[in-house]
N, C-alpha and C positions, 0 to 999 in steps of 0.2 A: 417521436417516441414516446411522450406524456399519452397515459391511459394506457398503457401495455403493461400489463403484472407480469410478471416472471421470476421464477422463484429462482434461487441463487443456487447452481450448480458447483460452483467452486470459490471456497474461500483462501486467502492469501494473505496470511499472516506475517510473514514476512517485513522487518521494518523497513523505509527507504533505503536506497541505493544500494541495494542487493539484489539485482537485476529485476523489479519491478514491471520498467515500465517494457522491455523486451518480452518478460513473459505474459505483460496485456497484449502485444502485440502480435503473441504465440498462440492465447488462448483464443483471439478472434480468428487468427490465420486455424483453428482448429473447428471452429463453428463454433466456440463454447461464449462467443463475444454478444453483446456489446458487454465489456469488461471495465467499472469502475477501477476508478484509480485515482490519484489528487487533480492529474492535469483535468479530469473532470467536473472539479469544482470550481476550475476558473470560468466555464465555459457557465454555469449558473450561479447567476449573482442569490437565490435563494438558497443555495446549498451551506454556506460556510456559516449560517444561521441556527439550519437543519441540525449541524452536525455541532456545533455548540450549544444547543437544546439539548442535543439528543446525550450531551459528555457529561451532565445537570444529570442524568439518571438512566443508563444506558440499558441496564433492566425496564423501562418503559419508554425506550425509545421507538420512534415509530419509522422500525426498516424496511417498511413498503415501503413507504412513501420518498426515504431517500436511496432507496436501488431500485425503483420503478422503472421498469423497460431494460435493466441490466440482468445479466444471462450469470456475471463471472466481476470477483470484485477482489483487488489486489493493493497494496501499496497503503500510507496513509492519505485520507483517518481512519481506515476501514481495521490496519491492523493494528491499532491499538484495540477496538473493541472483538478481536479474533474469538472470544472465549464465548461471546452472548449473541454470536455471529453463529457458533457454531452448533449453539444451541436451540436458535430459531429455527435456524436451514440443518437439519437433520441429517438429510442426504446427501449437501455438499459436500466433495472433498478437500481437504485443509493442502493445501500448498506454504511449508516454511521455508523462501529463500534464503539462504547463508552466502558468506563473504566471509573471507579473512577478519577478523577484525580489526587491527590496525589498518588496512585498507579500507576497511566499511568507514573508520571515523576518520580518515585522510578526504574522503571523498566525502562526507558528509561537512568536511570544514570548507569548501571549494565549491560546494555546491547548495546544497537546501539548509545548509545552518550558517552561512552567509550573510553576512549586511545586511542585504537586500530585504530579509525576514524579520532582523531583529529591530523593529519600530516600536516606539512606544505611541501606540494609536490603540481607540477602539473601533477603529473601523473593522466592517466585518471579518474580511478574510485573516488579517492579521494578530487578532482575537480569538480566530479560532487556532488558529497554529499554536496561537500561546496552550493554551486550554488541554488542545488535543493530541498534541505532542511533544511541546517541549516540557507540560509538567510531569512527562514519561519520568525525566532525569531532574526532575528538582530543578528545572532551570538551567543546569549545568552544563549546557549542550559544547562547554569548549576544553571540561576537564575530559582528559582522555583516559585515565584511567577510570573515573565514574561514569561516563558514556559506553565505556567496551562494559563493565560490568553491569549495565542496565540489558544493554544487549547479550549478553550473552544468557543474566536469570530467563532472558523472554523464550529466547532460542530453548534453553531449558526447559524451560516450564510447560513450554506448547509439544514437546518432545514427550514430555510427563502426564501430559494430560489426553491427548488427541491420540485415539487408537491407531495402533501402526498400519493395520488394513486400511484403513481412513486417513491416513497420513503420507506427503510424500515430502521428503527432505532432500532439498533441489538446490542446484547451482547452475544458473542460466548456461556455463560455459561446459557443461555436459551433456549440452545438446537435443535435440527432440525424442531418443530413444527414451529413456528412465520417465518422458512426462509421458510420451503418449504411452507405454503399458501401460503407467497409473491409471493414465484415464480411460486405455483402453479403446484410441486411436489409430486409426494406422500415421504411419509418420508419412509426413509430405514430402514432396522434392526441395531441396533449397534446402541455405542454410538456417539456423535459427535463427530469428532476429535480433540484432546485439545494436543498442542504440541507446539514448540521452549519456553520452560517455561529456566527461567535465567539460570538452572544449564545447559540445553540441547542447549543455546548460549553460554554460559562458553566454554561448552568442544569442541563445532566446532571451535571458535578463539583459542583456547590453540593448536590445530591440524594444524593452519596456518593463516593471514589474508588474506582480499579477492585481488583476482589478483590488481593488479596497487597498494596496497597500500604499 
């Protein structure tokens, strides 16, 4: 993948635990991959430092280096910088994945905001997560009302900022049709991918922590 420059064609603006892994697989099935996702950070030891550096001044971030070889991106870390990315890649379409706010919060507590990432460590991965994700919530990731307020404000800002013709507000439970219509591609045979449930996340966590944690 290294050495292949690809311009992003799809930017996912939705927070983690809004069906982003399912959307990643769907985009790849539709020919719009490889698709970047937090899972890709785990695969590249240099990526956490790249994202931490980008967070210092997103306007000067080397997005080309971060997304080299990728055609689309969803989930965190990129969801924090959807606005900068939408400007850098003006031809990219934007997909805002949404979910019931209370269900979203409960899902975060059982998975990505669980204790496995809440480590007092200067290792690259947890440092990046604190800077790029937890700082969005002022560190109050277990405060239901506050976290949901941040979630809803984020979604509202995306809706207000991205022109309607460029934006799809989407729940993965809606299936292929609205996604494929927005992307102007044929609806594939078979069901929409549905992965990364709480149970699947827990099974991966039991196998070991992410690199650097």
